[in-house]
KOLTIVO-325828 format. One record per residue: x, y, z of N, C-alpha, C in turn; residue in one letter. Coordinates in steps of 0.001 Angstrom, whole numbers, plus 500000, padded with zeros to 6 digits. Layout:
N
drenkol n_X X n_Y Y n_Z Z ca_X X ca_Y Y ca_Z Z c_X X c_Y Y c_Z Z resn A
...
//
This chain:
122
drenkol n_X 671669 n_Y 794252 n_Z 632451 ca_X 671892 ca_Y 795012 ca_Z 633669 c_X 670631 c_Y 795786 c_Z 634069 resn X
drenkol n_X 670088 n_Y 796535 n_Z 633134 ca_X 668885 ca_Y 797327 ca_Z 633427 c_X 667691 c_Y 796411 c_Z 633652 resn X
drenkol n_X 667607 n_Y 795341 n_Z 632839 ca_X 666491 ca_Y 794406 ca_Z 632979 c_X 666530 c_Y 793733 c_Z 634356 resn X
drenkol n_X 667727 n_Y 793406 n_Z 634813 ca_X 667879 ca_Y 792793 ca_Z 636131 c_X 667453 c_Y 793756 c_Z 637238 resn X
drenkol n_X 667829 n_Y 795016 n_Z 637111 ca_X 667437 ca_Y 796025 ca_Z 638108 c_X 665925 c_Y 796214 c_Z 638116 resn X
drenkol n_X 665325 n_Y 796226 n_Z 636927 ca_X 663863 ca_Y 796364 ca_Z 636838 c_X 663187 c_Y 795167 c_Z 637499 resn X
drenkol n_X 663698 n_Y 793962 n_Z 637241 ca_X 663129 ca_Y 792762 ca_Z 637860 c_X 663279 c_Y 792794 c_Z 639379 resn X
drenkol n_X 664425 n_Y 793255 n_Z 639861 ca_X 664627 ca_Y 793368 ca_Z 641309 c_X 663649 c_Y 794373 c_Z 641917 resn X
drenkol n_X 663465 n_Y 795513 n_Z 641234 ca_X 662516 ca_Y 796509 ca_Z 641729 c_X 661098 c_Y 795952 c_Z 641718 resn X
drenkol n_X 660739 n_Y 795246 n_Z 640648 ca_X 659395 ca_Y 794649 ca_Z 640561 c_X 659176 c_Y 793644 c_Z 641688 resn X
drenkol n_X 660173 n_Y 792818 n_Z 641968 ca_X 660064 ca_Y 791855 ca_Z 643062 c_X 659902 c_Y 792562 c_Z 644402 resn X
drenkol n_X 660717 n_Y 793610 n_Z 644612 ca_X 660639 ca_Y 794373 ca_Z 645865 c_X 659259 c_Y 795011 c_Z 646025 resn X
drenkol n_X 658778 n_Y 795653 n_Z 644950 ca_X 657477 ca_Y 796326 ca_Z 644990 c_X 656347 c_Y 795317 c_Z 645197 resn X
drenkol n_X 656403 n_Y 794192 n_Z 644500 ca_X 655361 ca_Y 793168 ca_Z 644647 c_X 655329 c_Y 792617 c_Z 646062 resn X
drenkol n_X 656495 n_Y 792417 n_Z 646640 ca_X 656545 ca_Y 791911 ca_Z 648012 c_X 655919 c_Y 792896 c_Z 648987 resn X
drenkol n_X 656241 n_Y 794177 n_Z 648843 ca_X 655689 ca_Y 795203 ca_Z 649737 c_X 654175 c_Y 795347 c_Z 649538 resn X
drenkol n_X 653752 n_Y 795380 n_Z 648280 ca_X 652316 ca_Y 795517 ca_Z 648005 c_X 651553 c_Y 794309 c_Z 648533 resn X
drenkol n_X 652115 n_Y 793131 n_Z 648351 ca_X 651467 ca_Y 791919 ca_Z 648851 c_X 651333 c_Y 791975 c_Z 650364 resn X
drenkol n_X 652372 n_Y 792438 n_Z 651032 ca_X 652325 ca_Y 792548 ca_Z 652482 c_X 651257 c_Y 793545 c_Z 652923 resn X
drenkol n_X 651213 n_Y 794716 n_Z 652299 ca_X 650242 ca_Y 795744 ca_Z 652674 c_X 648820 c_Y 795288 c_Z 652362 resn X
drenkol n_X 648627 n_Y 794682 n_Z 651189 ca_X 647281 ca_Y 794269 ca_Z 650805 c_X 646776 c_Y 793064 c_Z 651586 resn X
drenkol n_X 647681 n_Y 792341 n_Z 652235 ca_X 647230 ca_Y 791174 ca_Z 652993 c_X 647038 c_Y 791471 c_Z 654474 resn X
drenkol n_X 647136 n_Y 792714 n_Z 654857 ca_X 646925 ca_Y 793080 ca_Z 656256 c_X 645438 c_Y 793360 c_Z 656503 resn X
drenkol n_X 644957 n_Y 792992 n_Z 657668 ca_X 643542 ca_Y 793205 ca_Z 657979 c_X 643213 c_Y 794687 c_Z 658129 resn X
drenkol n_X 644184 n_Y 795510 n_Z 658473 ca_X 643917 ca_Y 796947 ca_Z 658558 c_X 643536 c_Y 797478 c_Z 657175 resn X
drenkol n_X 644133 n_Y 796905 n_Z 656142 ca_X 643768 ca_Y 797290 ca_Z 654769 c_X 642311 c_Y 796952 c_Z 654504 resn X
drenkol n_X 641874 n_Y 795801 n_Z 654975 ca_X 640470 ca_Y 795410 ca_Z 654826 c_X 639555 c_Y 796459 c_Z 655459 resn X
drenkol n_X 639853 n_Y 796876 n_Z 656677 ca_X 638991 ca_Y 797831 ca_Z 657371 c_X 639014 c_Y 799201 c_Z 656693 resn X
drenkol n_X 640154 n_Y 799606 n_Z 656201 ca_X 640239 ca_Y 800895 ca_Z 655491 c_X 639410 c_Y 800846 c_Z 654220 resn X
drenkol n_X 639578 n_Y 799773 n_Z 653453 ca_X 638818 ca_Y 799660 ca_Z 652200 c_X 637328 c_Y 799541 c_Z 652493 resn X
drenkol n_X 636955 n_Y 798791 n_Z 653516 ca_X 635543 ca_Y 798674 ca_Z 653880 c_X 634957 c_Y 800042 c_Z 654208 resn X
drenkol n_X 635699 n_Y 800835 n_Z 654974 ca_X 635246 ca_Y 802186 ca_Z 655297 c_X 635085 c_Y 803016 c_Z 654023 resn X
drenkol n_X 636064 n_Y 802932 n_Z 653127 ca_X 635996 ca_Y 803697 ca_Z 651873 c_X 634872 c_Y 803221 c_Z 650956 resn X
drenkol n_X 634517 n_Y 801961 n_Z 651079 ca_X 633425 ca_Y 801415 ca_Z 650261 c_X 632069 c_Y 801845 c_Z 650808 resn X
drenkol n_X 631926 n_Y 801860 n_Z 652114 ca_X 630639 ca_Y 802196 ca_Z 652724 c_X 630398 c_Y 803700 c_Z 652766 resn X
drenkol n_X 631439 n_Y 804487 n_Z 652882 ca_X 631321 ca_Y 805939 ca_Z 652990 c_X 630482 c_Y 806563 c_Z 651858 resn X
drenkol n_X 630695 n_Y 806214 n_Z 650589 ca_X 629882 ca_Y 806830 ca_Z 649534 c_X 628390 c_Y 806509 c_Z 649625 resn X
drenkol n_X 628041 n_Y 805419 n_Z 650303 ca_X 626621 ca_Y 805066 ca_Z 650419 c_X 625855 c_Y 806093 c_Z 651240 resn X
drenkol n_X 626519 n_Y 806818 n_Z 652115 ca_X 625853 ca_Y 807848 ca_Z 652909 c_X 625519 c_Y 809083 c_Z 652070 resn X
drenkol n_X 626239 n_Y 809276 n_Z 650981 ca_X 626015 ca_Y 810456 ca_Z 650137 c_X 625127 c_Y 810175 c_Z 648941 resn X
drenkol n_X 625081 n_Y 808954 n_Z 648502 ca_X 624226 ca_Y 808615 ca_Z 647373 c_X 624306 c_Y 807138 c_Z 647073 resn X
drenkol n_X 623277 n_Y 806432 n_Z 647438 ca_X 623245 ca_Y 804991 ca_Z 647211 c_X 622805 c_Y 804709 c_Z 645782 resn X
drenkol n_X 623251 n_Y 803583 n_Z 645220 ca_X 622766 ca_Y 803194 ca_Z 643890 c_X 621243 c_Y 803084 c_Z 643894 resn X
drenkol n_X 620624 n_Y 803457 n_Z 642773 ca_X 619161 ca_Y 803537 ca_Z 642730 c_X 618500 c_Y 802396 c_Z 641985 resn X
drenkol n_X 619245 n_Y 801573 n_Z 641313 ca_X 618627 ca_Y 800465 ca_Z 640578 c_X 619395 c_Y 799173 c_Z 640870 resn X
drenkol n_X 618785 n_Y 798077 n_Z 640433 ca_X 619398 ca_Y 796766 ca_Z 640648 c_X 620731 c_Y 796670 c_Z 639911 resn X
drenkol n_X 620775 n_Y 797218 n_Z 638715 ca_X 622002 ca_Y 797177 ca_Z 637915 c_X 623119 c_Y 797957 c_Z 638610 resn X
drenkol n_X 622790 n_Y 799130 n_Z 639124 ca_X 623792 ca_Y 799930 ca_Z 639821 c_X 624257 c_Y 799241 c_Z 641108 resn X
drenkol n_X 623325 n_Y 798601 n_Z 641816 ca_X 623709 ca_Y 797853 ca_Z 643008 c_X 624626 c_Y 796684 c_Z 642646 resn X
drenkol n_X 624307 n_Y 796002 n_Z 641564 ca_X 625141 ca_Y 794878 ca_Z 641118 c_X 626542 c_Y 795355 c_Z 640744 resn X
drenkol n_X 626619 n_Y 796480 n_Z 640038 ca_X 627919 ca_Y 797038 ca_Z 639680 c_X 628691 c_Y 797453 c_Z 640933 resn X
drenkol n_X 627997 n_Y 798101 n_Z 641832 ca_X 628639 ca_Y 798545 ca_Z 643071 c_X 629168 c_Y 797347 c_Z 643858 resn X
drenkol n_X 628333 n_Y 796331 n_Z 643974 ca_X 628733 ca_Y 795145 ca_Z 644734 c_X 629910 c_Y 794437 c_Z 644077 resn X
drenkol n_X 629857 n_Y 794268 n_Z 642767 ca_X 630935 ca_Y 793536 ca_Z 642097 c_X 632240 c_Y 794328 c_Z 642103 resn X
drenkol n_X 632147 n_Y 795622 n_Z 641922 ca_X 633373 ca_Y 796434 ca_Z 641887 c_X 633989 c_Y 796620 c_Z 643258 resn X
drenkol n_X 633190 n_Y 796838 n_Z 644244 ca_X 633747 ca_Y 797186 ca_Z 645543 c_X 633881 c_Y 795991 c_Z 646472 resn X
drenkol n_X 632798 n_Y 795301 n_Z 646659 ca_X 632821 ca_Y 794228 ca_Z 647648 c_X 633688 c_Y 793069 c_Z 647183 resn X
drenkol n_X 633436 n_Y 792581 n_Z 645971 ca_X 634168 ca_Y 791399 ca_Z 645524 c_X 635622 c_Y 791690 c_Z 645187 resn X
drenkol n_X 635913 n_Y 792875 n_Z 644711 ca_X 637292 ca_Y 793180 ca_Z 644325 c_X 638059 c_Y 793854 c_Z 645450 resn X
drenkol n_X 637522 n_Y 794903 n_Z 645995 ca_X 638279 ca_Y 795696 ca_Z 646973 c_X 638320 c_Y 795059 c_Z 648356 resn X
drenkol n_X 637190 n_Y 794560 n_Z 648816 ca_X 637133 ca_Y 794027 ca_Z 650170 c_X 637680 c_Y 792604 c_Z 650231 resn X
drenkol n_X 637409 n_Y 791807 n_Z 649212 ca_X 637846 ca_Y 790414 ca_Z 649245 c_X 639364 c_Y 790276 c_Z 649098 resn X
drenkol n_X 639999 n_Y 791186 n_Z 648402 ca_X 641439 ca_Y 791087 ca_Z 648166 c_X 642252 c_Y 791017 c_Z 649464 resn X
drenkol n_X 642065 n_Y 791938 n_Z 650408 ca_X 642845 ca_Y 791833 ca_Z 651648 c_X 642533 c_Y 790570 c_Z 652447 resn X
drenkol n_X 641281 n_Y 790142 n_Z 652427 ca_X 640911 ca_Y 788938 ca_Z 653175 c_X 641579 c_Y 787708 c_Z 652567 resn X
drenkol n_X 641564 n_Y 787614 n_Z 651245 ca_X 642218 ca_Y 786489 ca_Z 650580 c_X 643729 c_Y 786511 c_Z 650812 resn X
drenkol n_X 644315 n_Y 787689 n_Z 650757 ca_X 645742 ca_Y 787799 ca_Z 651026 c_X 646083 c_Y 787416 c_Z 652451 resn X
drenkol n_X 645243 n_Y 787841 n_Z 653380 ca_X 645463 ca_Y 787539 ca_Z 654793 c_X 645380 c_Y 786031 c_Z 655051 resn X
drenkol n_X 644347 n_Y 785400 n_Z 654501 ca_X 644188 ca_Y 783962 ca_Z 654720 c_X 645294 c_Y 783168 c_Z 654034 resn X
drenkol n_X 645725 n_Y 783592 n_Z 652858 ca_X 646809 ca_Y 782867 ca_Z 652194 c_X 648118 c_Y 783050 c_Z 652954 resn X
drenkol n_X 648329 n_Y 784212 n_Z 653561 ca_X 649536 ca_Y 784436 ca_Z 654359 c_X 649504 c_Y 783548 c_Z 655599 resn X
drenkol n_X 648349 n_Y 783430 n_Z 656223 ca_X 648218 ca_Y 782556 ca_Z 657396 c_X 648492 c_Y 781102 c_Z 657011 resn X
drenkol n_X 647922 n_Y 780674 n_Z 655882 ca_X 648150 ca_Y 779300 ca_Z 655420 c_X 649622 c_Y 779079 c_Z 655108 resn X
drenkol n_X 650254 n_Y 780071 n_Z 654535 ca_X 651681 ca_Y 779972 ca_Z 654223 c_X 652502 c_Y 779866 c_Z 655495 resn X
drenkol n_X 652148 n_Y 780644 n_Z 656507 ca_X 652858 ca_Y 780577 ca_Z 657786 c_X 652729 c_Y 779190 c_Z 658411 resn X
drenkol n_X 651529 n_Y 778611 n_Z 658338 ca_X 651318 ca_Y 777269 ca_Z 658883 c_X 652134 c_Y 776245 c_Z 658113 resn X
drenkol n_X 652179 n_Y 776373 n_Z 656792 ca_X 652963 ca_Y 775447 ca_Z 655975 c_X 654445 c_Y 775559 c_Z 656291 resn X
drenkol n_X 654925 n_Y 776783 n_Z 656455 ca_X 656330 ca_Y 776986 ca_Z 656792 c_X 656665 c_Y 776343 c_Z 658141 resn X
drenkol n_X 655785 n_Y 776513 n_Z 659095 ca_X 656005 ca_Y 775937 ca_Z 660419 c_X 656014 c_Y 774409 c_Z 660342 resn X
drenkol n_X 655077 n_Y 773841 n_Z 659565 ca_X 655007 ca_Y 772397 ca_Z 659434 c_X 656268 c_Y 771855 c_Z 658739 resn X
drenkol n_X 656741 n_Y 772548 n_Z 657704 ca_X 657964 ca_Y 772117 ca_Z 657022 c_X 659171 c_Y 772183 c_Z 657943 resn X
drenkol n_X 659231 n_Y 773209 n_Z 658768 ca_X 660332 ca_Y 773332 ca_Z 659722 c_X 660300 c_Y 772179 c_Z 660734 resn X
drenkol n_X 659110 n_Y 771836 n_Z 661222 ca_X 658985 ca_Y 770723 ca_Z 662159 c_X 659373 c_Y 769407 c_Z 661496 resn X
drenkol n_X 658959 n_Y 769233 n_Z 660240 ca_X 659323 ca_Y 768010 ca_Z 659514 c_X 660840 c_Y 767920 c_Z 659321 resn X
drenkol n_X 661465 n_Y 769038 n_Z 659044 ca_X 662917 ca_Y 769067 ca_Z 658884 c_X 663616 c_Y 768673 c_Z 660179 resn X
drenkol n_X 663146 n_Y 769224 n_Z 661301 ca_X 663734 ca_Y 768885 ca_Z 662593 c_X 663542 c_Y 767401 c_Z 662916 resn X
drenkol n_X 662354 n_Y 766863 n_Z 662595 ca_X 662102 ca_Y 765444 ca_Z 662834 c_X 663029 c_Y 764582 c_Z 661974 resn X
drenkol n_X 663244 n_Y 764980 n_Z 660735 ca_X 664129 ca_Y 764238 ca_Z 659849 c_X 665548 c_Y 764228 c_Z 660390 resn X
drenkol n_X 665990 n_Y 765368 n_Z 660917 ca_X 667331 ca_Y 765421 ca_Z 661514 c_X 667430 c_Y 764482 c_Z 662710 resn X
drenkol n_X 666392 n_Y 764448 n_Z 663539 ca_X 666400 ca_Y 763562 ca_Z 664705 c_X 666420 c_Y 762094 c_Z 664268 resn X
drenkol n_X 665659 n_Y 761774 n_Z 663235 ca_X 665634 ca_Y 760399 ca_Z 662726 c_X 667007 c_Y 760012 c_Z 662201 resn X
drenkol n_X 667664 n_Y 760918 n_Z 661502 ca_X 669009 ca_Y 760635 ca_Z 660995 c_X 669975 c_Y 760390 c_Z 662152 resn X
drenkol n_X 669871 n_Y 761174 n_Z 663204 ca_X 670731 ca_Y 760974 ca_Z 664369 c_X 670469 c_Y 759612 c_Z 665006 resn X
drenkol n_X 669188 n_Y 759239 n_Z 665122 ca_X 668843 ca_Y 757936 ca_Z 665698 c_X 669376 c_Y 756795 c_Z 664842 resn X
drenkol n_X 669284 n_Y 756935 n_Z 663537 ca_X 669799 ca_Y 755899 ca_Z 662634 c_X 671306 c_Y 755754 c_Z 662816 resn X
drenkol n_X 672011 n_Y 756870 n_Z 662934 ca_X 673461 ca_Y 756813 ca_Z 663156 c_X 673780 c_Y 756113 c_Z 664475 resn X
drenkol n_X 673024 n_Y 756420 n_Z 665509 ca_X 673248 ca_Y 755779 ca_Z 666810 c_X 672991 c_Y 754283 c_Z 666713 resn X
drenkol n_X 671902 n_Y 753913 n_Z 666041 ca_X 671561 ca_Y 752483 ca_Z 665893 c_X 672647 c_Y 751766 c_Z 665106 resn X
drenkol n_X 673135 n_Y 752374 n_Z 664028 ca_X 674181 ca_Y 751745 ca_Z 663230 c_X 675457 c_Y 751577 c_Z 664047 resn X
drenkol n_X 675799 n_Y 752595 n_Z 664845 ca_X 677000 ca_Y 752500 ca_Z 665686 c_X 676844 c_Y 751385 c_Z 666717 resn X
drenkol n_X 675697 n_Y 751287 n_Z 667333 ca_X 675465 ca_Y 750235 ca_Z 668336 c_X 675447 c_Y 748863 c_Z 667672 resn X
drenkol n_X 674915 n_Y 748792 n_Z 666469 ca_X 674879 ca_Y 747540 ca_Z 665739 c_X 676303 c_Y 747036 c_Z 665476 resn X
drenkol n_X 677186 n_Y 747956 n_Z 665106 ca_X 678580 ca_Y 747578 ca_Z 664863 c_X 679235 c_Y 747078 c_Z 666136 resn X
drenkol n_X 678952 n_Y 747746 n_Z 667248 ca_X 679521 ca_Y 747319 ca_Z 668527 c_X 678998 c_Y 745940 c_Z 668902 resn X
drenkol n_X 677707 n_Y 745730 n_Z 668739 ca_X 677104 ca_Y 744433 ca_Z 669087 c_X 677673 c_Y 743339 c_Z 668200 resn X
drenkol n_X 677791 n_Y 743600 n_Z 666903 ca_X 678346 ca_Y 742602 ca_Z 665993 c_X 679778 c_Y 742260 c_Z 666377 resn X
drenkol n_X 680531 n_Y 743272 n_Z 666756 ca_X 681910 ca_Y 743019 ca_Z 667191 c_X 681956 c_Y 742180 c_Z 668454 resn X
drenkol n_X 681093 n_Y 742485 n_Z 669403 ca_X 681061 ca_Y 741721 ca_Z 670655 c_X 680631 c_Y 740287 c_Z 670412 resn X
drenkol n_X 679621 n_Y 740090 n_Z 669562 ca_X 679146 ca_Y 738737 ca_Z 669252 c_X 680260 c_Y 737952 c_Z 668566 resn X
drenkol n_X 680943 n_Y 738587 n_Z 667651 ca_X 682035 ca_Y 737916 ca_Z 666946 c_X 683152 c_Y 737556 c_Z 667918 resn X
drenkol n_X 683452 n_Y 738439 n_Z 668834 ca_X 684489 ca_Y 738184 ca_Z 669835 c_X 684090 c_Y 737025 c_Z 670735 resn X
drenkol n_X 682830 n_Y 736999 n_Z 671134 ca_X 682341 ca_Y 735911 ca_Z 672002 c_X 682423 c_Y 734588 c_Z 671258 resn X
drenkol n_X 681997 n_Y 734601 n_Z 669997 ca_X 682027 ca_Y 733367 ca_Z 669216 c_X 683456 c_Y 732892 c_Z 668984 resn X
drenkol n_X 684364 n_Y 733801 n_Z 668795 ca_X 685758 ca_Y 733426 ca_Z 668552 c_X 686452 c_Y 732928 c_Z 669817 resn X
drenkol n_X 686045 n_Y 733441 n_Z 670963 ca_X 686719 ca_Y 733053 ca_Z 672213 c_X 686021 c_Y 731921 c_Z 672939 resn X
drenkol n_X 684841 n_Y 731556 n_Z 672539 ca_X 684138 ca_Y 730513 ca_Z 673255 c_X 684707 c_Y 729138 c_Z 672893 resn X
drenkol n_X 684538 n_Y 728186 n_Z 673786 ca_X 685071 ca_Y 726867 ca_Z 673586 c_X 684288 c_Y 726059 c_Z 672561 resn X
drenkol n_X 683067 n_Y 726436 n_Z 672324 ca_X 682253 ca_Y 725660 ca_Z 671390 c_X 682193 c_Y 726340 c_Z 670016 resn X
drenkol n_X 683045 n_Y 727338 n_Z 669755 ca_X 683072 ca_Y 728032 ca_Z 668471 c_X 683432 c_Y 727068 c_Z 667363 resn X
drenkol n_X 682818 n_Y 727269 n_Z 666243 ca_X 683083 ca_Y 726416 ca_Z 665069 c_X 684357 c_Y 726939 c_Z 664416 resn X
drenkol n_X 685299 n_Y 726044 n_Z 664260 ca_X 686554 ca_Y 726430 ca_Z 663660 c_X 686743 c_Y 725675 c_Z 662371 resn X
drenkol n_X 687291 n_Y 726349 n_Z 661428 ca_X 687504 ca_Y 725719 ca_Z 660120 c_X 688777 c_Y 724916 c_Z 660082 resn X
//
């Protein structure tokens, strides 16, 4: 019971965090927070610049962009799957119509063959 509630809370929290972190406004906020300290004291050596770049740019700034692009790709995939589903339904309807017409045609052909004067009789 408690484990299930914890899992539900974790799922809820992960969904909300994923949504917030994948928004472009998050990117701009983090970018501002990353650049702001440079006005007060920039790194003074190559090592410090490398640390700054790896910690802030690659982790903080890239995260919202990656989340945003994956959300866009997911939206496109969802739309494509929905279109494929609708097409499949239409194809199924067409197959049903064709099968119904085929039965009617077969019945008419059989009727014509049975009523015609040149029909083969056993």
